[in-house]
C-alpha positions in Angstrom: 56.8 -25.7 -53.1 58.4 -26.7 -56.4 56.9 -25.8 -59.7 56.2 -29.4 -60.8 54.4 -30.5 -57.7 51.2 -28.6 -58.6 51.1 -30.2 -62.0 51.7 -33.7 -60.6 48.8 -33.1 -58.1 46.5 -32.0 -60.9 47.4 -35.1 -63.0 46.6 -37.3 -60.0 43.1 -35.7 -59.8 42.4 -36.4 -63.5 40.0 -39.2 -64.4 41.6 -39.6 -67.8 44.5 -41.6 -66.4 43.2 -45.1 -66.1 44.6 -47.9 -63.9 45.5 -51.2 -65.4 42.7 -53.5 -66.1 41.8 -56.2 -63.7 42.4 -58.7 -66.5 46.0 -57.4 -67.2 46.8 -57.4 -63.4 45.5 -61.0 -63.2 47.5 -62.1 -66.3 50.7 -60.5 -64.9 50.2 -62.0 -61.4 49.5 -65.5 -62.9 51.8 -65.2 -66.0 53.8 -68.4 -65.6 50.8 -70.7 -64.8 48.7 -69.2 -67.5 51.5 -69.4 -70.1 52.0 -73.0 -69.2 48.4 -73.8 -69.8 48.4 -71.9 -73.1 51.5 -73.7 -74.3 49.7 -77.1 -74.0 46.6 -76.1 -75.9 45.6 -73.5 -78.4 43.6 -70.8 -76.7 40.0 -70.1 -77.6 39.9 -66.4 -76.8 36.1 -66.2 -77.1 35.7 -68.9 -74.3 38.5 -67.4 -72.2 37.0 -63.9 -72.5 33.7 -65.2 -71.3 35.4 -67.0 -68.4 37.3 -63.9 -67.5 34.1 -61.8 -67.5 32.3 -64.4 -65.4 35.2 -64.3 -62.9 34.8 -60.5 -62.6 37.9 -59.5 -64.5 37.4 -56.4 -66.6 39.1 -54.4 -69.3 40.5 -50.9 -68.4 37.0 -49.3 -68.8 35.4 -51.7 -66.4 33.6 -53.8 -69.1 33.8 -57.6 -69.5 36.7 -58.3 -71.9 36.0 -59.2 -75.5 38.1 -62.0 -77.1 40.3 -59.6 -79.0 40.9 -57.5 -75.9 41.9 -60.6 -73.9 44.2 -61.7 -76.6 45.9 -58.3 -77.0 46.1 -57.9 -73.3 47.9 -61.2 -73.0 50.3 -60.2 -75.8 51.2 -56.9 -74.0 51.6 -58.7 -70.6 53.9 -61.3 -72.1 56.0 -58.6 -73.7 56.2 -56.7 -70.4 57.2 -59.7 -68.4 59.8 -60.8 -71.0 61.3 -57.3 -71.0 61.3 -57.1 -67.2 63.0 -60.5 -66.9 65.6 -59.4 -69.5 66.3 -56.3 -67.5 66.7 -58.3 -64.3 69.0 -60.8 -65.9 71.3 -58.1 -67.3 71.7 -55.5 -64.6 74.4 -53.6 -66.5 72.3 -53.5 -69.7 70.6 -50.3 -70.6 67.2 -50.0 -72.4 67.5 -49.6 -76.1 66.4 -46.0 -76.0 69.1 -45.0 -73.4 72.1 -46.8 -75.0 73.7 -43.7 -76.4 74.5 -40.6 -74.4 73.2 -37.6 -76.3 76.1 -35.5 -75.1 78.7 -37.8 -76.6 79.7 -37.3 -80.2 78.2 -40.0 -82.5 80.7 -42.4 -84.0 80.2 -42.9 -87.7 78.7 -46.3 -88.7 79.9 -48.4 -91.5 79.2 -46.8 -94.8 78.7 -43.3 -93.3 81.1 -40.6 -94.4 83.4 -39.1 -91.8 82.3 -35.8 -90.2 83.1 -32.7 -92.3 85.4 -30.1 -90.9 83.8 -26.7 -90.1 83.9 -24.2 -92.9 86.0 -21.7 -91.0 88.9 -24.1 -90.7 91.5 -24.5 -93.6 91.5 -28.0 -95.1 94.8 -29.9 -94.6 96.9 -29.8 -97.8 98.4 -33.2 -97.2 95.0 -35.0 -97.5 93.7 -36.1 -100.8 90.1 -35.1 -101.6 87.5 -37.7 -100.7 85.5 -37.1 -103.9 86.6 -36.0 -107.3 84.0 -34.2 -109.3 84.1 -34.2 -113.1 81.6 -33.1 -115.7 79.5 -35.9 -117.0 79.8 -37.0 -120.6 76.8 -37.4 -122.8 76.0 -40.9 -124.0 
């Protein structure tokens, strides 16, 4: 048995990991139809939250959703769906966090000084110094 399997089994038994709320699942499953309705009229989140609660949809803790919870859940679901669709449409695209390989040396960006040679190497005599330091003059 591998080392990590015991940890993963213990995590599965924890009650602190919550499943997605019924409201978020419903919003994701019905994203396009719900977004279409919201695009035609301004949402009244108080009324929608009551409707969701009456339909049995709950927040992640099993409580009927409040207006703010419903609104923020919709914002999160919209972002997740948008990101998922963007990843599907660009199969070669990498997520923003994984764009740069940490093993590759970083290329300097505009305005960044070039990398400095290690101290144990002799500087090349044919190169002019990048900076010239002079004592300041009092004003």
